[in-house]
C-alpha positions in Angstrom: 265.9 178.8 -3.0 265.2 177.6 -6.6 266.1 179.8 -9.5 262.4 180.4 -10.6 261.8 182.0 -7.0 264.0 184.9 -8.2 261.8 185.8 -11.0 259.7 188.9 -10.8 261.6 190.4 -7.8 262.5 194.0 -7.8 266.1 194.8 -7.2 266.6 197.6 -4.8 270.0 199.4 -3.6 270.1 200.1 0.0 272.6 202.9 -0.4 270.1 205.4 -2.4 266.8 203.5 -2.5 267.1 203.2 -6.4 265.2 200.8 -8.4 267.9 198.9 -10.5 265.5 196.6 -12.4 263.6 193.4 -11.9 264.7 189.8 -12.1 262.6 189.2 -15.3 264.4 188.8 -18.8 267.7 188.7 -16.9 270.6 186.2 -16.9 272.7 184.8 -14.0 276.3 184.6 -14.4 278.2 181.6 -12.9 282.0 180.9 -12.3 282.8 178.0 -14.7 285.0 176.4 -12.3 283.2 176.1 -9.1 279.4 176.6 -10.6 279.0 179.4 -7.9 276.8 182.3 -8.7 278.6 185.3 -9.5 276.2 188.1 -10.6 272.7 189.0 -11.9 272.8 190.6 -15.4 270.2 192.9 -16.2 270.1 194.2 -19.7 269.4 198.1 -20.1 267.1 199.4 -22.8 268.7 201.2 -25.9 267.2 203.8 -28.0 264.2 202.9 -30.0 265.3 204.4 -33.4 268.8 202.9 -33.6 269.3 199.9 -35.9 273.1 199.3 -34.7 273.5 200.1 -31.0 275.2 199.2 -28.0 273.6 197.0 -25.7 274.3 197.6 -22.0 274.2 195.0 -19.2 274.0 196.0 -15.6 275.9 193.5 -13.6 275.1 193.1 -9.9 277.5 191.2 -8.0 275.9 188.4 -6.0 278.2 189.3 -3.2 276.3 192.4 -2.9 273.0 190.8 -2.2 272.0 191.6 1.6 268.6 190.0 1.7 265.8 188.4 -0.7 262.3 189.0 0.3 259.1 188.1 -1.0 259.1 190.8 -3.5 262.5 192.7 -3.5 265.9 191.6 -3.6 268.1 194.2 -1.3 271.7 194.9 -2.7 274.4 197.0 -1.4 276.0 198.7 -4.3 278.2 201.8 -4.5 275.6 204.5 -5.6 278.2 207.2 -6.5 279.6 205.1 -9.5 277.1 202.9 -11.2 279.2 202.8 -14.6 281.4 200.2 -12.9 278.7 197.9 -13.0 277.9 198.5 -16.6 279.1 196.2 -19.6 278.8 197.4 -23.2 278.3 195.1 -26.2 278.1 196.6 -29.6 275.8 194.9 -32.3 
């Protein structure tokens, strides 16, 4: 599968059916030593009126990907604690 084939796919959590985002404007993280794909990083929208805000990124570990279909990527995330998948970067 080419990297461009992932673009435009919706990411769905199999545990609660929630839509986590789309692979568009996202980044992929790789292990610098092995070159293996580690996670899909989805930026979360911040406040509209804030000049200085915290940018949140939702990291979906590649190991949680169950199936990649024509339109969706099915993942298996612990839906009781999504905060464990968030990273905060301040600007």
